[in-house]
VOGU-3710 file (C-alpha; in Angstrom, 3 decimals, decimal comma):
1> msrrqpgelt> 49,934/-20,321/148,569  52,483/-17,381/148,640  50,954/-13,744/148,966  51,161/-11,520/146,208  54,252/-9,244/145,986  54,586/-5,803/144,249  55,095/-6,564/140,408  53,708/-10,008/140,631  51,010/-11,213/138,054  47,340/-11,384/138,922
11> addmfevlsq> 44,561/-13,608/137,853  42,884/-10,987/135,621  46,397/-10,506/134,000  46,532/-14,175/133,230  42,984/-14,246/132,106  43,236/-11,471/129,547  46,469/-13,332/127,984  45,350/-16,853/128,204  41,808/-16,212/126,658  43,597/-15,080/123,505
21> tpevlparar> 45,118/-18,664/123,182  44,071/-20,871/120,087  41,881/-24,011/120,818  44,327/-27,081/121,597  42,587/-30,134/122,447  44,394/-32,963/124,363  45,471/-36,487/123,170  42,932/-38,145/125,603  39,810/-35,928/125,830  38,229/-35,842/129,211
31> giqtedshqw> 35,314/-33,784/130,163  32,241/-32,316/128,866  32,452/-29,272/126,574  29,895/-26,675/125,725  29,824/-23,917/123,085  31,792/-21,525/125,431  34,468/-24,076/126,564  38,127/-23,666/125,705  41,104/-25,713/126,307  44,947/-24,715/125,730
41> fsggyshgpm> 47,835/-26,931/126,564  51,463/-26,191/126,554  54,707/-27,679/127,855  55,901/-31,207/127,522  54,182/-34,503/126,759  54,487/-38,142/126,911  52,602/-40,807/124,800  54,126/-44,167/125,458  57,685/-44,171/124,653  57,573/-40,841/123,011
51> vgvrnstlrc> 58,311/-37,523/125,009  58,759/-34,100/123,618  57,683/-30,508/123,645  54,099/-29,593/122,231  53,847/-27,650/119,047  51,499/-25,306/120,910  54,659/-24,396/123,077  56,740/-23,412/120,200  53,774/-21,620/118,551  53,143/-19,538/121,807
61> pwttalacry> 56,349/-19,339/123,631  55,813/-15,913/125,469  52,193/-16,972/126,554  53,839/-20,241/127,865  56,550/-18,228/129,845  54,063/-15,750/131,352  51,954/-18,787/132,601  54,935/-20,567/134,095  55,864/-17,350/135,757  52,569/-17,223/137,340
71> vreqapwhrf> 52,568/-20,857/138,649  56,101/-20,153/140,168  54,917/-17,020/141,866  51,730/-18,713/143,325  53,541/-22,106/144,300  57,566/-21,756/144,114  57,777/-25,091/145,615  55,670/-26,887/142,771  57,070/-29,162/140,200  55,416/-28,922/136,900
81> gaiaftvnll> 56,397/-29,624/133,050  53,099/-28,778/131,457  50,143/-26,298/131,928  46,429/-26,428/130,830  44,194/-23,641/130,777  40,701/-24,776/130,620  37,277/-22,634/130,493  34,061/-24,150/131,489  35,113/-27,803/131,250  33,276/-30,360/133,157
91> aephvdahnd> 35,464/-33,333/133,959  34,325/-36,568/134,827  35,672/-38,840/137,548  39,080/-40,145/136,130  42,726/-40,584/137,156  45,846/-39,077/135,480  47,760/-42,226/135,156  50,265/-40,794/132,539  51,524/-38,247/135,152  54,949/-38,629/136,830
101> pssnnlvlpi> 54,350/-40,989/139,965  55,884/-38,738/142,495  54,060/-35,486/141,175  51,024/-33,514/142,183  48,642/-31,553/140,240  48,008/-27,686/140,971  44,846/-26,050/140,110  44,839/-22,237/140,056  41,465/-20,373/139,637  41,758/-17,573/137,092
111> tsfkrgglwl> 38,355/-16,253/137,381  35,748/-15,498/140,135  32,931/-18,169/140,123  30,675/-19,990/142,522  31,077/-23,588/143,587  33,009/-25,527/140,888  35,391/-27,191/143,364  37,255/-30,380/142,962  35,662/-33,657/143,995  38,540/-36,124/145,345
121> adkagssprt> 37,844/-39,730/146,250  38,278/-40,112/149,889  36,701/-43,221/151,980  36,470/-40,703/154,907  34,525/-38,310/152,665  30,904/-37,529/152,769  30,155/-36,553/149,085  29,587/-39,741/147,126  29,872/-40,413/143,242  28,965/-43,389/141,017
131> idgtrvmgtv> 32,196/-44,447/139,136  31,603/-47,250/136,606  28,596/-48,424/138,623  30,457/-48,357/141,914  29,531/-45,722/144,795  32,609/-43,925/145,710  32,876/-41,591/148,802  34,780/-38,367/148,339  35,666/-34,947/149,499  34,983/-31,617/147,683
141> lsfdgggicf> 37,848/-29,418/147,965  37,047/-25,326/147,652  39,028/-22,796/145,841  38,004/-20,386/148,769  41,524/-20,580/150,041  43,316/-20,226/146,647  44,541/-23,249/144,629  44,232/-26,848/145,085  47,199/-29,221/145,149  46,295/-32,939/145,025
151> nprvphater> 47,337/-36,370/143,984  46,378/-36,947/140,459  46,430/-40,812/140,871  43,632/-40,465/143,063  40,042/-40,398/141,089  38,841/-36,688/140,763  36,274/-34,682/138,974  34,994/-31,119/138,398  32,057/-29,874/140,426  29,270/-27,933/138,774
161> wegdravlva> 29,790/-24,254/139,043  27,861/-20,933/138,462  29,714/-18,131/136,280  32,784/-18,597/133,904  35,088/-21,274/135,459  38,562/-20,712/134,066  41,560/-22,412/135,814  45,211/-23,010/135,207  46,331/-26,515/135,835  50,133/-27,185/136,376
171> flpggldele> 51,062/-30,747/136,092  54,195/-33,066/135,537  53,769/-35,729/132,661  55,816/-38,828/133,231  59,059/-39,582/131,391  60,176/-35,982/130,881  63,730/-36,928/132,375  64,056/-38,638/128,873  63,764/-35,427/126,848  66,598/-34,570/124,517
181> qcdraimdel> 68,833/-31,910/125,273  67,470/-29,116/123,155  63,918/-29,778/124,289  65,049/-29,788/127,814  66,525/-26,489/127,183  63,450/-25,010/125,687  61,542/-26,234/128,643  64,022/-24,623/131,130  64,297/-21,251/129,180  60,358/-20,911/129,415
191> gfvtsacatt> 60,314/-21,453/133,185  58,974/-25,146/133,483  60,065/-26,697/136,878  60,545/-30,476/136,246  62,926/-31,516/138,883  63,081/-30,993/142,701  66,622/-29,380/142,435  65,268/-26,962/139,806  62,736/-25,536/142,224  65,639/-24,575/144,430
201> naasqpvkft> 67,463/-23,173/141,314  64,889/-21,697/139,431  78,704/-50,700/83,269  75,556/-51,349/80,622  74,064/-54,738/80,488  71,013/-55,757/78,276  67,898/-54,940/80,096  65,063/-57,713/80,489  61,566/-57,012/81,693  58,437/-58,503/81,892
211> aefgvrwspe> 54,962/-56,867/81,696  51,746/-57,756/83,438  48,255/-56,263/82,471  45,363/-56,086/84,623  44,531/-54,403/88,216  48,166/-54,130/89,686  47,259/-53,437/93,313  44,440/-54,523/95,667  43,165/-51,705/98,081  45,576/-53,143/100,829
221> efveqacnve> 48,338/-53,519/98,466  48,034/-49,925/97,254  47,965/-48,553/100,767  51,084/-50,383/101,436  52,865/-48,966/98,391  51,568/-45,376/99,398  53,144/-45,672/102,754  56,431/-46,449/101,152  56,401/-43,325/98,873  57,773/-40,213/100,430
231> hpsslsnllp> 55,844/-37,070/100,808  56,406/-34,526/98,051  57,559/-32,078/100,673  59,983/-34,240/102,415  63,368/-32,908/102,948  64,885/-35,530/100,417  62,729/-33,991/97,557  63,290/-30,388/98,787  66,939/-30,616/98,945  69,792/-31,250/96,464
241> adletavrkn> 71,939/-34,129/97,753  74,977/-31,834/97,994  73,104/-29,288/100,114  72,139/-31,965/102,403  75,777/-33,282/102,755  76,663/-29,791/103,626  74,299/-29,633/106,431  75,669/-32,803/107,664  79,282/-31,928/107,615  78,505/-28,787/109,423
251> felgehalgq> 77,668/-30,811/112,349  80,126/-33,856/111,887  83,273/-31,688/111,596  82,473/-28,988/114,228  83,166/-25,519/114,227  86,929/-25,301/114,597  87,703/-28,193/112,323  85,207/-26,856/109,481  86,914/-23,223/109,537  90,410/-24,669/108,906
261> hrtelirktl> 89,170/-26,921/106,396  87,527/-24,155/104,330  90,749/-21,845/104,836  92,924/-24,451/103,198  90,611/-25,450/100,417  89,786/-22,079/99,133  93,062/-21,696/97,563  92,842/-24,772/95,442  91,577/-25,188/91,794  88,087/-24,910/92,556
271> ledaehadqg> 86,053/-26,212/89,565  88,326/-29,116/88,927  88,438/-30,022/92,621  84,767/-29,750/92,956  84,264/-32,113/89,914  81,501/-29,969/88,840  79,727/-31,398/85,989  80,110/-28,233/83,627  83,594/-28,727/82,881  83,484/-26,444/79,621
281> lfndlvqgfd> 82,481/-23,325/81,656  86,019/-22,201/82,264  86,704/-22,304/78,402  83,469/-20,444/77,834  84,560/-17,731/80,461  87,716/-17,258/78,744  86,370/-17,162/75,079  83,046/-15,252/76,028  79,458/-16,290/75,440  77,587/-16,355/72,136
291> lvgklpesgf> 73,870/-14,609/71,971  72,693/-16,956/68,994  72,913/-20,587/67,925  73,164/-23,699/69,643  73,991/-22,994/73,460  76,758/-25,319/75,135  75,538/-28,146/77,160  76,766/-28,150/80,847  75,938/-31,651/81,617  74,622/-30,329/85,049
301> fkkkfrpasm> 71,148/-29,287/84,123  68,124/-31,216/83,031  67,923/-32,183/79,424  65,009/-30,045/77,506  65,303/-29,307/74,036  64,048/-26,214/72,705  64,805/-25,326/69,240  65,271/-21,961/67,501  62,215/-20,597/65,928  64,529/-19,007/63,085
311> leadlrqgad> 68,001/-19,721/61,536  70,705/-17,486/62,260  71,020/-16,993/58,513  67,572/-15,557/58,452  68,360/-13,375/61,056  71,482/-12,061/59,376  69,494/-11,695/56,225  66,747/-9,604/57,765  69,011/-7,639/60,038  69,813/-4,690/57,801
321> rareatlatl> 66,164/-3,829/57,241  65,429/-4,443/61,010  68,002/-1,668/62,157  66,420/0,859/59,732  63,151/0,213/60,962  64,117/0,453/64,652  65,989/3,721/64,024  63,173/5,139/62,114  60,341/4,212/64,705  62,377/4,918/67,911
331> gpaddpvide> 60,940/7,707/69,846  60,516/8,996/73,546  58,874/6,924/76,145  55,490/8,083/77,870  57,498/9,137/80,898  60,659/11,479/80,373  61,925/9,992/83,757  62,248/6,587/81,717  64,278/8,223/78,898  66,634/10,040/81,428
341> gvlqatlkev> 67,054/7,016/83,654  68,024/4,969/80,758  70,474/7,276/79,547  72,207/7,731/82,925  72,487/3,928/83,377  73,948/3,654/79,918  76,711/6,450/80,320  77,343/4,879/83,709  78,038/1,561/81,874  80,410/3,620/79,526
351> dagvvegpid> 82,269/5,077/82,391  82,742/1,534/83,995  84,079/0,399/80,481  81,387/-2,480/79,740  79,770/-0,196/76,982  81,240/1,947/74,164  79,671/4,647/72,219  77,587/6,464/71,096  78,435/5,073/67,560  77,401/6,161/64,127
361> pstlpegatl> 74,623/3,842/62,998  76,092/3,984/59,519  79,152/2,051/60,777  77,521/-1,079/61,786  78,594/-4,113/59,776  76,232/-5,887/57,364  74,170/-8,473/59,144  74,531/-6,813/62,576  71,495/-6,750/64,835  70,223/-3,494/66,586
371> trrfgvvqge> 68,260/-4,072/69,922  66,358/-1,279/71,429  66,926/-0,545/75,389  63,865/0,421/77,268  63,808/1,222/80,885  61,515/0,034/83,701  61,129/1,707/87,252  62,033/-0,453/90,158  61,870/1,360/93,364  63,527/4,581/94,517
381> vdgapkvrpi> 67,244/5,519/95,201  67,624/8,601/97,221  63,930/9,659/96,708  64,276/9,350/92,689  62,663/6,725/90,764  65,364/3,818/90,057  65,128/2,934/86,096  66,612/-0,490/85,364  67,483/-0,665/81,643  66,466/-3,965/79,624
391> dnyrasrvna> 67,670/-4,859/76,096  64,875/-6,050/74,113  66,490/-9,021/72,297  63,123/-10,478/71,765  62,036/-7,715/69,652  65,422/-7,804/67,673  64,593/-11,538/66,997  68,278/-12,340/68,480  66,502/-14,569/71,042  64,571/-16,476/68,279
401> avtqseqvtv> 67,753/-17,752/66,791  68,741/-19,474/69,914  68,727/-23,348/70,422  68,794/-24,713/74,048  69,182/-28,365/74,958  68,966/-28,014/78,646  66,597/-26,071/81,192  68,621/-24,041/83,315  67,210/-23,767/86,845  67,952/-21,866/90,312
411> htldvvagmi> 66,897/-22,441/93,884  63,315/-21,556/94,739  62,206/-20,523/98,182  61,153/-24,181/98,769  64,946/-25,119/98,674  65,443/-22,232/101,149  62,936/-23,632/103,519  64,293/-27,284/102,948  67,790/-26,110/103,953  66,630/-24,526/107,090
421> sswlarakah> 64,451/-27,269/107,961  67,478/-29,827/107,355  69,694/-27,714/109,522  67,052/-27,553/112,408  66,580/-31,197/112,234  70,253/-31,829/112,365  70,745/-29,558/115,315  68,105/-31,439/117,182  69,556/-34,967/116,157  73,026/-33,607/117,332
431> rvrsamnakt> 71,692/-31,931/120,397  73,227/-28,741/119,375  71,566/-25,719/120,832  73,137/-22,933/118,806  71,319/-19,698/117,514  71,208/-19,273/113,598  72,233/-16,190/111,760  71,492/-15,546/107,854  72,758/-13,100/105,169  72,002/-12,339/101,628
441> wdlkaaykql> 75,112/-11,890/99,415  74,037/-10,069/96,066  76,415/-9,904/92,975  76,932/-6,245/91,731  75,527/-5,730/88,087  76,023/-9,613/87,738  75,603/-9,844/84,069  78,082/-7,176/83,299  80,839/-9,063/84,990  80,687/-11,728/82,074
451> plsdtafard> 82,191/-11,272/78,649  80,508/-11,631/75,427  82,466/-13,881/72,802  84,060/-12,204/69,653  81,445/-13,188/67,315  78,654/-11,804/69,589  80,474/-8,447/70,129  81,055/-8,217/66,369  77,301/-8,619/65,324  74,735/-8,715/68,235
461> ayfviydprs> 76,298/-6,322/70,781  74,604/-2,902/69,416  71,667/-1,533/71,183  69,990/1,922/70,712  68,378/4,176/73,218  66,420/7,440/72,653  68,633/10,165/73,754  66,647/13,033/75,516  69,418/15,350/75,177  69,509/15,293/71,253
471> qkpavfkqra> 65,935/14,021/71,210  67,438/11,430/68,706  68,486/7,663/68,872  71,795/6,977/70,174  73,508/3,758/69,414  76,048/1,947/71,696  77,830/-1,308/71,792  78,269/-3,397/74,863  81,236/-6,089/75,892  79,231/-7,662/78,582
481> lpfgsrasvt> 76,287/-9,940/78,553  72,966/-8,110/77,948  69,905/-8,021/80,369  67,257/-9,150/78,203  68,946/-11,986/76,107  67,813/-15,625/76,323  71,447/-16,851/75,935  72,473/-14,321/78,785  70,087/-16,048/81,101  71,805/-19,536/80,439
491> afircavavw> 75,303/-18,215/80,572  74,772/-16,400/83,855  72,857/-19,246/85,602  75,612/-21,705/84,663  78,118/-19,492/86,368  76,012/-18,759/89,398  75,296/-22,392/90,101  79,072/-23,222/89,543  79,872/-20,729/92,184  77,110/-22,198/94,695
501> tvavkllflv> 78,405/-25,862/93,812  82,099/-25,363/94,518  81,380/-23,546/97,938  78,894/-26,316/98,929  80,963/-29,333/97,850  84,301/-28,145/98,953  83,692/-25,554/101,719  80,425/-27,092/103,017  78,775/-23,967/102,987  75,057/-24,051/103,684
511> wsvyfddyls> 73,690/-21,506/100,985  71,136/-21,437/98,008  71,356/-19,343/94,902  68,576/-17,626/92,989  70,099/-15,687/89,954  72,394/-13,150/91,569  71,271/-13,669/95,256  72,959/-16,132/97,511  71,414/-16,805/100,949  73,760/-18,155/103,475
521> iarsseakhv> 73,152/-19,613/107,005  75,417/-20,218/109,780  75,803/-20,570/113,626  75,972/-17,070/115,236  79,017/-18,020/116,816  80,802/-18,785/113,418  78,961/-16,210/111,411  82,244/-13,762/111,185  84,356/-16,698/110,087  81,845/-17,620/107,289
531> elvisvyfrl> 81,412/-14,037/106,200  85,298/-13,735/105,987  85,413/-17,251/104,101  82,682/-15,898/101,619  84,197/-12,558/100,783  87,460/-13,936/100,085  85,971/-16,591/97,746  84,039/-14,207/95,684  87,292/-12,093/95,266  89,373/-15,140/94,331
541> lgwkvstdkl> 86,921/-15,974/91,692  86,792/-12,307/90,631  83,062/-11,625/91,251  82,205/-8,113/92,588  79,542/-7,953/95,150  76,995/-5,085/95,995  78,724/-3,437/99,110  75,765/-0,987/99,433  73,577/-3,970/100,069  75,796/-5,900/102,271
551> lpystcckvl> 74,442/-6,220/105,825  76,214/-8,248/108,692  74,916/-11,775/109,627  71,633/-11,567/111,624  68,383/-13,167/112,641  66,524/-11,366/109,946  67,521/-10,763/106,260  65,840/-10,110/103,054  65,955/-12,241/99,913  63,866/-12,151/96,756
561> gieldvgnai> 61,387/-9,591/98,394  60,861/-12,081/101,211  61,789/-11,592/104,816  63,497/-14,431/106,646  63,246/-14,527/110,416  65,577/-17,255/112,031  65,341/-15,763/115,458  63,377/-18,815/116,590  65,756/-21,396/115,219  66,913/-22,498/118,616
571> rgyallkntl> 63,228/-23,486/119,399  62,919/-25,297/116,050  61,475/-23,071/113,555  61,969/-19,996/111,275  59,555/-17,642/109,456  59,335/-16,817/105,662  57,093/-13,753/104,921  56,570/-11,027/102,479  58,216/-7,649/103,247  55,831/-5,102/104,242
581> krrneiiasl> 56,888/-2,925/101,431  56,144/-5,623/98,907  52,781/-6,579/100,605  51,712/-2,916/100,724  52,567/-2,267/97,025  50,479/-5,031/95,815  47,487/-4,367/98,142  47,462/-0,567/96,841  47,767/-1,723/93,391  44,718/-4,191/93,742
591> eevldrgsid> 42,696/-1,642/95,719  43,463/1,200/93,094  41,989/-1,172/90,475  38,945/-2,067/92,601  38,344/1,604/93,240  38,785/2,885/89,703  36,808/-0,257/88,301  39,002/-0,773/85,260  42,389/-2,291/84,206  44,405/-2,646/80,916
601> attlekirgr> 46,063/-5,820/80,007  49,424/-4,359/80,581  48,900/-3,568/84,347  46,908/-6,720/84,676  49,889/-8,913/83,672  52,174/-6,798/85,977  49,998/-7,063/88,998  49,201/-10,801/88,817  53,089/-11,745/88,390  53,809/-9,858/91,566
611> aqfasgqlfg> 50,808/-11,221/93,410  51,621/-14,854/92,308  55,220/-14,530/93,796  53,777/-12,942/96,941  50,976/-15,513/97,471  53,648/-18,185/97,329  54,509/-17,084/100,896  50,984/-17,557/102,178  50,264/-20,646/103,774  48,420/-23,267/101,674
621> rlarqalhcl> 46,406/-22,710/98,497  43,768/-20,255/99,316  45,252/-17,674/97,067  45,272/-20,032/93,850  41,408/-19,312/93,166  41,981/-15,788/93,738  44,817/-15,757/91,333  42,908/-17,652/88,609  40,258/-15,040/88,939  42,895/-12,371/88,235
631> sdkpsksfcv> 43,702/-14,312/84,875  40,298/-12,880/83,417  41,271/-10,608/80,586  39,480/-7,268/80,544  36,883/-6,396/78,305  37,243/-3,950/75,613  35,880/-1,339/77,731  38,769/-2,366/80,425  36,010/-2,847/82,932  36,807/-5,489/85,542
641> serfrwgath> 34,400/-8,529/86,013  32,522/-9,239/89,155  34,837/-12,521/89,328  38,038/-10,461/88,986  36,634/-8,215/91,774  36,018/-11,149/94,147  39,528/-12,672/93,333  41,147/-9,236/93,954  39,328/-8,575/97,164  39,943/-12,019/98,625
651> lvellqsgcs> 43,697/-11,768/97,633  43,801/-8,307/99,534  42,417/-9,924/102,591  45,079/-12,732/102,511  47,833/-10,490/102,072  46,386/-8,076/104,903  46,455/-11,295/107,223  50,091/-11,280/106,930  50,290/-14,972/107,728  53,850/-16,120/107,649
661> rvvsrdlgdn> 55,131/-19,472/106,115  56,550/-21,683/109,092  59,582/-23,552/108,523  59,752/-26,280/111,115  62,356/-29,085/111,701  59,410/-31,699/111,997  55,980/-31,530/110,380  54,869/-34,665/112,198  53,721/-37,992/110,861  52,294/-38,595/107,427
671> rlvfvdasfe> 48,849/-39,254/106,848  46,872/-41,048/103,518  43,261/-40,237/103,149  41,379/-42,130/100,410  38,036/-40,965/99,239  35,449/-42,279/96,758  31,915/-41,717/95,750  29,094/-43,710/93,800  26,013/-42,637/91,998  23,173/-44,427/90,526
681> psghsglggv> 20,111/-42,288/89,488  17,792/-44,887/90,561  19,719/-46,714/93,130  22,444/-46,259/96,003  24,453/-42,944/95,957  27,210/-42,746/98,585  30,392/-41,469/99,811  33,272/-43,189/101,580  36,738/-42,356/103,060  39,636/-44,087/104,815
691> cydadgrils> 42,411/-42,402/106,774  45,755/-44,108/107,352  48,912/-43,457/109,252  52,247/-43,666/107,828  52,424/-47,270/108,810  49,291/-48,167/106,888  47,066/-48,428/109,937  43,334/-47,363/109,637  42,760/-44,446/111,949  39,244/-43,609/110,890
701> wfgatvpsdl> 36,757/-44,538/108,027  33,412/-43,226/107,131  30,470/-44,426/104,707  27,308/-42,589/104,076  24,198/-42,828/101,782  23,600/-39,453/100,189  19,902/-38,413/100,583  17,773/-38,160/97,411  17,048/-34,342/98,344  20,850/-33,650/98,332
711> ikvllscfgr> 21,281/-35,281/95,094  18,504/-32,912/93,651  20,304/-30,072/94,880  23,478/-31,115/93,378  21,584/-31,956/90,033  20,360/-28,300/89,458  22,647/-25,975/91,601  24,169/-22,921/89,949  21,143/-22,926/87,528  22,689/-25,811/85,683
721> dretvifele> 20,592/-29,224/84,983  22,764/-32,194/85,181  22,182/-35,922/84,140  25,016/-37,171/86,573  26,756/-35,592/89,768  29,559/-38,225/90,206  32,117/-35,401/89,805  30,312/-33,191/92,475  29,962/-36,242/95,010  33,673/-37,172/94,358
731> alavvvalel> 34,353/-33,531/95,378  32,110/-33,597/98,344  33,808/-36,653/99,513  37,017/-34,907/99,931  35,846/-32,020/102,008  33,792/-34,439/104,010  36,652/-36,536/104,681  38,712/-33,577/105,801  36,169/-32,490/108,148  35,651/-36,155/109,802
741> fkchlsqrnv> 39,269/-36,887/109,864  40,378/-33,394/110,944  41,677/-34,661/114,497  44,273/-36,878/112,642  45,542/-34,391/110,042  46,403/-31,245/112,022  49,987/-29,973/111,228  50,774/-32,995/109,276  51,962/-33,945/105,817  48,713/-35,259/104,261
751> vvytdnsgvh> 48,198/-37,067/100,960  44,588/-37,146/99,376  43,882/-39,870/96,987  40,911/-39,747/94,459  40,265/-42,031/91,484  38,479/-39,107/89,776  40,793/-37,107/87,268  38,691/-33,870/87,345  38,446/-33,811/91,050  42,350/-34,152/91,358
761> gafvkcwsen> 43,057/-31,427/88,643  40,356/-29,203/90,631  41,770/-29,523/93,965  45,434/-29,005/92,801  44,632/-25,879/91,124  41,926/-24,896/93,612  39,499/-24,000/90,756  37,596/-25,623/88,279  35,255/-24,876/85,377  32,577/-26,507/87,202
771> pvgsamafla> 31,503/-24,003/89,995  30,697/-26,817/92,438  34,102/-28,034/92,093  35,563/-24,676/92,469  33,423/-24,176/95,889  34,654/-27,638/97,036  38,258/-27,049/96,122  37,965/-23,613/98,078  36,531/-25,029/101,204  39,351/-27,823/101,256
781> akrefdlqaf> 41,932/-25,003/101,030  40,070/-23,169/103,951  40,450/-26,764/105,823  44,307/-27,033/104,909  44,768/-23,542/106,147  42,766/-24,036/109,629  44,578/-27,485/110,276  48,013/-25,968/109,260  48,598/-29,141/107,315  50,417/-29,583/104,051
791> fyydrvpshs> 48,132/-31,400/101,411  49,049/-33,038/98,403  46,500/-34,408/96,066  47,222/-37,655/93,929  45,409/-40,325/91,947  44,598/-44,011/92,581  43,139/-46,243/90,321  39,395/-47,074/91,110  40,148/-50,815/91,537  43,050/-50,124/94,052
801> npadapsrgv> 40,891/-47,584/96,067  40,132/-48,622/99,657  37,448/-45,886/99,876  35,371/-47,741/96,878  33,622/-50,289/99,265  32,218/-47,804/101,824  31,046/-45,520/99,281  28,854/-48,374/97,786  27,390/-49,283/101,258  29,888/-51,955/102,123
811> ysmgqdlrae> 30,931/-51,376/105,715  33,428/-54,109/106,573  35,901/-52,102/108,569  36,058/-52,080/112,205  32,991/-50,283/113,688  34,890/-48,761/116,414  37,041/-46,602/113,962  33,982/-45,393/112,019  33,286/-41,596/111,832  29,817/-40,814/112,093
821> csadvltetl> 28,711/-39,136/108,738  24,887/-38,175/109,038  22,833/-36,690/106,349  23,069/-33,326/108,423  26,758/-33,567/108,177  26,530/-33,887/104,376  23,974/-31,057/104,114  25,916/-28,549/106,237  29,277/-29,301/104,526  27,572/-28,805/101,081
831> kcalst> 25,984/-25,434/102,358  29,375/-24,377/103,582  31,097/-25,102/100,379  28,335/-23,418/98,207  28,393/-20,332/100,376  32,034/-19,586/100,056
//
């Protein structure tokens, strides 16, 4: 061992850091653990033909790097590709058969303890042990001289100790020479030494069909079908096909060819060349957009008919009386800052040429509508409130005269996550190790860049504000799409999606669109070129971008109030999290309501909307039950209920935890979990569950009889007398399965099948009218969070449910795969659920 030099790490340093690591259990468990035991593994792994980098390495890269540095300082000659930090773990005699045949293990003591040496089989030794009934002689190696280096293929074990025995083991799993380039780069960067040289270099046809009635699938057939269905969170479901193609093209063409391709194509007739389905969009842009009547079909979006609730003729007939009423009732806002902000925003639009006025109200033509413009404070600019003007086309009944035949949609953050995950997966597959950058492009006053049609301009373009200067109503007329019109939303999204489609299909840009925000990702080495391409692209199309919001491509950017961090893309993951400002604003609003003890309906709707969006970036579904509690309408006295108070308090705790949404290139193998329950008042009541891997192999199963005293608890808990508890037992079966199968579910896509519709609905929503169901669903959400797994709940027909048999006491599956489910397990699980 080398002596400590100035600046080197100490054992105390390492214990302070390593004691904070999360528990990570090995795939092949060895040793006896106690309540104060702890294990953490990092580095490479090998399981049969599979080699790679442990997920724990990517979750704790700095801790891993520090531990590797400590090993190199203590033994610079030692080769190792993995480390294990264990506390108070008593290992029984074993050999490390999966280690590299030419390697040695190094054990370094991290704490001071008595005895606790290493027993090593040795024919000439004097310390015997019994292994598999055979007496084996051995030698006990002491830590008195520092670390212990030994051959891991020789049987070895841990001697008993006094005190807390914490050690750091550095070893070399076999097969790491087969690591992919990107994984090897990660290992090298973190400081692992896996090779000897590295130690010295630190057309239409008639349709015919048949129909069958009865039980479609047996349990075995249903499992086979379930294995063939992709997980709802798989990339193919998250990503539009065109976006997936763009990711693939980025790696097939390469950086230079892709840049030349984009520059040449940007000069062509974009919409036609892209064969975008919305071929009528160009004519609509030339003629302008209507605000009433049947909106044109794009052919791009999903068909969904939404008829007008009133005829345009009826709108025109009542327009004159409605105008008079609006002018007569218009008064100042409660806050004079709102009126001043609306006025200044309107005058700014007049200067920009998109609004004209003021106009004499008596000059408005017969049948013309008049819409009130109001303001909403959205943040601050230069220390003053920023007021956003909104035209209330709902109150003027213009929106009621709109008929839609499509449901226009934009990309959610799930598409953003899928886009990044696809990129990371492709980078690994192509062995490309390049940093990622991201940037948000925001269109400037986006609606005001699109024209109204002549008809809309003549009859539906008028709006009125309260002018604080004259203290009277002031009428104006706008030439561009108003913010607040249903037709405006449809028209703008058609244009925004067309801009996105052309760039994705022709330029192979990897970006997403959410209303007027475009999020682009690229390699850091090509970021400047991509920035130039997008800038020229917007200019050629005549779109103006908000220059005051433009920031260069970076590893961090903000979009939709969410902060995207791609700084760890080279390690295979990125982070989505609420911005500190958004999180603090929501927490402050909720805490203010809790302190005051009252809330009005308007404030409640505002807070819940903002909290619902922010909770979407919290892992799992823990926030769903809290959000449901915020749906409680305040009483006439505006006092918040105890249920509301619990929901608000729990939501504040979740937001304060600040857990980020991790976007990874690989979520691991899928798991299928089937659960069922049976209830006979005077007979057998039981639970059953089966866990399968993605290939339909049973990983584990359980079956248990529910004790009568537990049935009595369920029949009367929460002060309710029930005749049956099948719903409660079906819900209990889910949470018991998640507990018993947790070693198979961690960090994986999991589909949980139940044949009870009520349980299915409760666990999807994370709440139920049944208090037991709500408690069980909440406990399941906690399990999902603890396991960092992605749960999806689905229905299975009762006759196709493989968990039906074990729930009825028929235990025909392999006993070696059976998970122990005692009465104590059922009781503790129920207590845990009912106490949440």
